[in-house]
N, C-alpha and C positions, 0 to 999 in steps of 0.2 A: 535597874529595878524591874523593868519589863522582863528581862531574861530570867530573873529569879522566879517571878510569878509564873512565867511560861513553863519553866522546868518543873515547878511544883504541879502545874496543871497536867503536864504530860505524864508525870509519875502517877498522879491520881487516876488518869485514864488507863494506864497500863495495869495498875493494881486492880482496877475494877474489871478488867477484861473487856471493857466497852469498845473503844476505838471502832466505832460502827463501820467505818470504811474498810478496816482490816478483817473484822470478824464476820460481818454480815454483808459485805459488798455494798451494793447500792439499794438494799431493801428499805422500804418504807415501813416504819414501825406499825404494828397491828394494834387494833383496839384492845384485844384481850391477851396479847402475846405474853406479857410478863406474868400474868395470873394463870395462864393455861400452859405453863411450861414451854413457851415458844412454839406450841403447836397451833393448828388452825381448825376451825369448824368448816369442813369441806361441803357438808350437806346444805348449809345455809350461809354461804360466804358473804362477808361484808365487803365494802368497797376496798378497804385496806388489804383484805385477803386476795381479792381479784387483781390488785396491782402486782402482788408478789407471786401468785399461783394461778395458772390457767385452769381453774377448777370448774368453770361453768356455774350453773346454779341460779342465775337470774332468769325469771320468765321473760318471754319476748316482750319488747317495748317497756320493760321496767328499768328503773334506775335507782341509785342510792348515792348520797353524799355523806362523808364523815369528816369531822375535824376534831383534833384532840391535842392534849398536852401531856408530856411525860417529864417527870423529875427523877433522875437517876441517883440513888443512894442519898436522897434528901440534900443534894448539893445543887444550888442554883446555877453554878457554872456548867452543869451537865444537862440543863433544860433543853427540851426538844419540843417543837410544835409541828403538826402535820395536817395535811388536807388531802382527801382522796375522793374520787368520784368514779362511778361505773355505770355503764348503760349497755343493754343488749338490743340489737336489731337483727331479726332473722336468726341466722346461725352464728352471727358475729357478736362477741362481747368485747368492749373496749374499756379499759380502766386507766386512770392517770393519778399519780400521787406526787406530792411535793412535801418536803420537810426541811426544817432548819434546826441545826444542832449547834450549841455554843453561843458565844457572844462576840459581837463585831470588834470589841476593843482587845480581845485576846486571841480567840480561835473561833472561827465560824465555818460551818460546813453546810452547804446547800445540796440537797439531793432531789432529783426528779426521775420519775420512771413511768413508762407507758407500756402496757401489756395488751396485746390484741390476740384474741383466741378464736378458733373456729370449732364449733361443736357439731358432732354427728352422733345421734342417739346417745349412748352413755360415754362416748369418748370425746375429750377436748384436747386440742393441740394449740400451742401458743408461742408467740415470739415477743420478747421484751426488749426495749431500748432504754438505757439508763445513762444519766449524766451526773457529774459531781463538780462542784466548785468549792475550793478551800481558801479561806482568807486568814492570813496571819496579821495580828495587830501591829500597830506602830509602823506600818508601811513595809513589813517584812516580806510581803509578796502575796500574789494570788495565783492559784493553780487550778487547772481543770482537766477533766478526762471524761471518757465515755466508754460504754461497753454494750454488749448484747447478751441475751439469755434465751433459753428454750424451756418449754414446759409441756407436760402431759398430765392428764387426769382421767380417771375411769371410775364408773360406778357399777357395782354388782349387787343389786337388791339393797341391803342395809350396810354394805361395805363400800367405802370410798377410799381411793388411793390417788396420790399425785407425786410427780417427780419434777424437780426443777434443776437446771444447770445454769449457773450464773457466772459472771466475769469471764466469759469464754474467750475474750480477746486478751486476757491478762493485762489490763490497762495500767498505765503509769501516770502519776500526777505531773512529772517532769522528767527530762532525760536523765538516765542513770539512777532514777528513783527505784526503790524496791517495788516490783509489780504486785498488784493485787492478785492473789491466787484465784484460779477457778475453783468453785466449790459446788457441791451437789447435795441435794436434800431429797429425802423420801418422806412423805406425809401419809398418815392413815387415820381413818375414823370408822368406828363401828357403832351403829345405833342399836341399842338394846331395848328391852321392855320399857314402855313409858316414854320412848324416844330420848332416853338418856344416852349421851354419847361418851365413848372412850376414844381418846386421841393419842397419837404418837408421832414422833419425828426423829430422824437421824440425819445429821449433816457431817460431811467429811470433806477435807481438802488436804493438799500436800503439806507435810511437815507439821500438821496440827492433829491433836487427838480428836477422834469422833465426838460429836456433841449430840446428846440424847435429850429428848423431852417427852413427858407423859402428862396427860391431863384428863379431866372428866368434866362434862357439862351436865348439870342436873336441872331439869325443868320443874320449877315450882308451880308455874301456870303458863298460859299463853302470853302473859304479860311480864313474867319474871323468871330469871335464870340465875343459878349459882354455879360457879365453876372454880376449880382448883388445879394446880399442876406442880410439876417438878422438872427442873432442867439441870444439865451438867455442864462443866467447863465454862464458867464456874458453877458450883452447886448453888441453886437458889430454889426457894419454896414460894409458891404463889397462890393467889385466890382472888375472887372478885364477884361482882354482881352485875346484872344487866336488866334494865327495865324498859318496857315499851308502852306507848300509848298511841294507837293507830300508826301513823307514819313516823312518829318521833321515837328515838331510842337514846338511852343514857347508859354508859358503861363505866364502872370503876374497877380497876385492876391494881393489885399490889403484889410485890414480891419481897422476899427477905434474903439477904446475903449474911451469913454468920459473922463476917468481919466488917463489911462495908455498910450494913444497915438496910433500910427499906427503900424501895422505889415505888412510884405511883404513876398511874396513867388514868386520865379522865377523858372520855370521848362522848361526843354528841353526834347523832346520825339522823338523817331524814330521807324518806323515800321508801322503797320496798322493804318489808319486814316479813321474813319467811315464817315467823311464829304467828304473828297476828293474822296474816293473810294465808292461812293454812291451805286454802283451796287452790292456791296458785303454787305449783311446784316447778321450779326451773329445770328439773331433770326429766319432766314428762313431755 
């Protein structure tokens, strides 16, 4: 019976294109990712962004915590919880993220990632360390692996760009297992009139079609944001809202897959908020 359920579960994962370890390596899910076309706001990064991208952006001695919940395609078997924190001291920004995907009686995946970056003027360079543990139910086994990644980010007035290289050691969960491909991503953000942002992303890896993402963030006020996006491979449409009250933040993001239905992410944050504390700019 367990084998039947497990096969059904794997089929669901493959159809959804999820398999987070295969598609996104050791990335920690971002607070706005599914609603913003899997792109990121580089100008005012959250803790989950700083875990995945060495983008700078936190003012000196500032910090932020984020925690959230994701339900993929409205299936409880695909639930994911995550926690991330980031802090800047001098020219160094450190961020750490943890996430759990799946359920212990069937399939559970634990991810951890640390990103440490150094910032000089408008340029940031970083190094990340990631680890993963996979548990199969009914005593079928526990596997683990680790890898490293590199990152760069740059700002030119209202234009922001970042590059990441992940899974550089092509790690394996066990001997003779299919290795995780190294994959590379380029992110961009342009801030237009009214500080509305246009975002983009492209990710490529060996034997896989390039994945593209596009998004837009629209500021309703310093306490409220609306965003939407589109991502490919698979094609999904998304949107969401974000609200702030002093150091507290709340984000709701959703996306729609034409075959597999809706996904939802809810996130709470506490700490530095680039919108509310407009006088503090981490890039100055």
